[in-house]
C-alpha positions as CSV (number, residue, x, y, z in Angstrom):
1,X,0.3,0.0,-0.1
2,X,1.9,3.1,1.0
3,X,5.6,3.5,2.0
4,X,4.9,3.1,5.8
5,X,2.5,0.8,6.6
6,X,0.3,3.0,8.0
7,X,0.5,6.2,6.4
8,X,-2.8,6.0,4.0
9,X,-4.6,5.2,7.2
10,X,-3.7,7.8,9.4
11,X,-4.2,10.4,6.7
12,X,-7.7,9.8,6.1
13,X,-8.4,10.0,9.6
14,X,-8.8,13.1,12.3
15,X,-7.9,11.6,15.5
16,X,-9.1,14.3,17.5
17,X,-12.5,13.7,16.3
18,X,-12.8,9.9,15.9
19,X,-11.7,7.2,18.9
20,X,-10.1,5.2,16.4
21,X,-6.5,3.9,17.2
22,X,-3.8,5.7,15.5
23,X,-1.5,2.7,15.9
24,X,2.2,2.9,16.7
25,X,4.3,5.5,15.8
26,X,6.6,3.6,13.8
27,X,3.7,2.3,11.7
28,X,3.3,-1.1,13.3
29,X,5.4,-3.3,15.5
30,X,7.0,-6.1,13.2
31,X,6.2,-9.1,15.5
32,X,7.6,-12.2,14.1
33,X,4.6,-14.6,14.2
34,X,4.8,-18.0,15.8
35,X,2.1,-19.9,15.0
36,X,-1.3,-18.6,14.2
37,X,-2.0,-14.8,13.8
38,X,-5.3,-12.9,14.6
39,X,-8.0,-11.8,12.3
40,X,-11.0,-9.6,13.1
41,X,-14.4,-9.2,11.1
42,X,-16.1,-6.0,11.8
43,X,-19.6,-5.0,10.8
44,X,-19.6,-1.5,9.7
45,X,-22.6,0.6,9.4
46,X,-21.3,3.3,7.4
47,X,-22.9,5.2,4.4
48,X,-23.5,1.5,3.1
49,X,-23.7,-1.6,5.4
50,X,-20.8,-3.8,4.8
51,X,-18.1,-6.0,6.7
52,X,-14.5,-5.5,7.1
53,X,-12.4,-8.7,6.9
54,X,-8.7,-7.8,8.8
55,X,-6.0,-10.4,8.4
56,X,-2.5,-9.7,11.0
57,X,0.7,-9.6,9.0
58,X,3.7,-7.8,9.4
59,X,2.4,-5.9,12.2
60,X,-0.7,-4.5,10.9
61,X,-4.0,-5.9,9.8
62,X,-4.3,-6.1,5.9
63,X,-8.3,-5.2,5.3
64,X,-10.7,-5.7,2.7
65,X,-14.5,-4.4,2.9
66,X,-16.9,-7.0,2.2
67,X,-20.2,-5.5,0.9
68,X,-22.3,-8.9,1.4
69,X,-19.9,-10.2,4.3
70,X,-18.9,-13.7,4.5
71,X,-20.8,-16.6,3.2
72,X,-20.4,-20.1,4.2
73,X,-21.4,-21.4,0.8
74,X,-18.4,-22.5,-1.3
75,X,-20.8,-21.3,-4.1
76,X,-21.0,-17.8,-3.3
77,X,-18.1,-15.5,-4.7
78,X,-18.1,-12.2,-2.3
79,X,-16.8,-9.0,-3.4
80,X,-13.7,-7.9,-1.1
81,X,-12.2,-4.5,-1.9
82,X,-8.9,-4.1,-0.8
83,X,-8.6,-1.2,1.7
84,X,-5.8,0.6,3.7
85,X,-4.0,-1.6,6.2
86,X,-5.2,-0.8,9.7
87,X,-3.0,-1.1,13.2
88,X,-3.2,-4.1,15.4
89,X,-5.0,-2.1,17.8
90,X,-8.0,-1.7,15.5
91,X,-8.7,-5.5,16.0
92,X,-10.3,-4.7,19.6
93,X,-12.1,-1.4,18.0
94,X,-15.7,-0.7,18.7
95,X,-17.4,2.3,18.7
96,X,-18.9,5.1,16.4
97,X,-17.0,7.1,13.8
98,X,-18.4,10.7,14.0
99,X,-20.2,12.1,10.9
100,X,-17.9,13.7,8.6
101,X,-15.2,11.6,9.1
102,X,-14.1,8.9,7.0
103,X,-16.0,5.6,7.5
104,X,-18.4,7.2,9.6
105,X,-20.8,5.4,11.5
106,X,-21.0,2.2,14.1
107,X,-18.5,-0.1,14.0
108,X,-18.5,-3.7,15.9
109,X,-16.6,-6.9,16.3
110,X,-18.7,-9.4,14.4
111,X,-16.0,-12.1,14.6
112,X,-12.5,-12.8,15.6
113,X,-10.2,-15.4,15.9
114,X,-6.9,-16.6,14.6
115,X,-5.5,-17.2,10.8
116,X,-3.1,-19.3,9.2
117,X,-1.7,-19.4,5.6
118,X,-2.4,-22.9,4.0
119,X,0.9,-22.7,2.1
120,X,0.9,-24.1,-1.3
121,X,3.8,-24.3,-3.8
122,X,4.9,-20.6,-2.9
123,X,5.0,-21.2,0.8
124,X,4.3,-18.0,2.2
125,X,1.4,-15.6,2.8
126,X,3.5,-12.9,1.2
127,X,4.2,-14.6,-1.9
128,X,0.5,-15.6,-2.3
129,X,-0.7,-12.2,-1.8
130,X,1.5,-11.0,-4.5
131,X,0.5,-13.7,-7.0
132,X,-3.3,-13.1,-6.3
133,X,-4.5,-16.0,-4.3
134,X,-4.2,-16.3,-0.6
135,X,-5.3,-19.6,0.9
136,X,-5.9,-19.3,4.6
137,X,-7.6,-21.1,7.5
138,X,-9.8,-19.2,10.0
139,X,-10.3,-20.5,13.4
140,X,-13.0,-18.0,14.9
141,X,-16.1,-17.7,17.0
142,X,-18.6,-17.8,14.0
143,X,-15.9,-18.2,11.1
144,X,-13.8,-21.4,10.7
145,X,-12.1,-23.4,8.0
146,X,-10.3,-23.0,4.9
147,X,-11.1,-19.7,2.9
148,X,-9.6,-18.2,-0.4
149,X,-8.7,-14.6,-1.4
150,X,-8.5,-14.1,-5.0
151,X,-7.6,-10.9,-6.7
152,X,-9.6,-9.7,-9.8
153,X,-8.2,-8.3,-13.0
154,X,-8.6,-4.7,-12.6
155,X,-10.6,-2.6,-14.9
156,X,-9.6,0.3,-16.6
157,X,-9.0,3.2,-14.2
158,X,-9.8,1.2,-11.5
159,X,-7.9,2.6,-7.9
160,X,-9.0,-0.1,-5.5
161,X,-7.9,-4.1,-5.8
162,X,-11.0,-6.1,-6.1
163,X,-10.7,-9.4,-4.6
164,X,-13.3,-12.3,-4.3
165,X,-13.7,-13.9,-1.0
166,X,-14.5,-17.7,-1.3
167,X,-15.4,-20.5,1.4
168,X,-13.4,-23.7,0.6
169,X,-15.4,-26.8,0.5
170,X,-14.5,-28.7,3.7
171,X,-16.1,-29.8,6.9
172,X,-17.3,-26.1,8.0
173,X,-18.9,-25.1,4.7
174,X,-22.6,-24.7,4.3
175,X,-23.6,-25.1,0.8
176,X,-27.3,-24.2,0.0
177,X,-29.2,-27.2,-1.1
178,X,-27.6,-30.0,0.5
């Protein structure tokens, strides 16, 4: 995203008006991950109700806005728009972003837990993100099992990366009609 991990995030917010966390001054503590990483799904009643999927990696929360929210049906391919990285502290944030501020509206934690990459031939979440297909497992209060984020081909003049969030077929999937 930007040169410093949280520059874009901070440039969109007035922290004297919003209770959202600013994050660490250095832009995120680079914690060496041992085992599972944290994730959170926020339900965000902004101009349009949507869900924000946030995956911890390299001291920040990588973030995607998912307009219809996650689906447990592997046949559903949910649009997930890549948005700016958020500070790790945002994982615990709940509150109301004031009118006139970026993302104004109520934010609640809808789900939380841990995630881990399901490494394929590339072997790392970084390589999979760069290649545009991240397979991962969630272990949360509501969401569990295997998932995939797939980057779509960009459209002309599109400034935001479009991805698809897809539930993999596993013991936690709930296909319609079965």
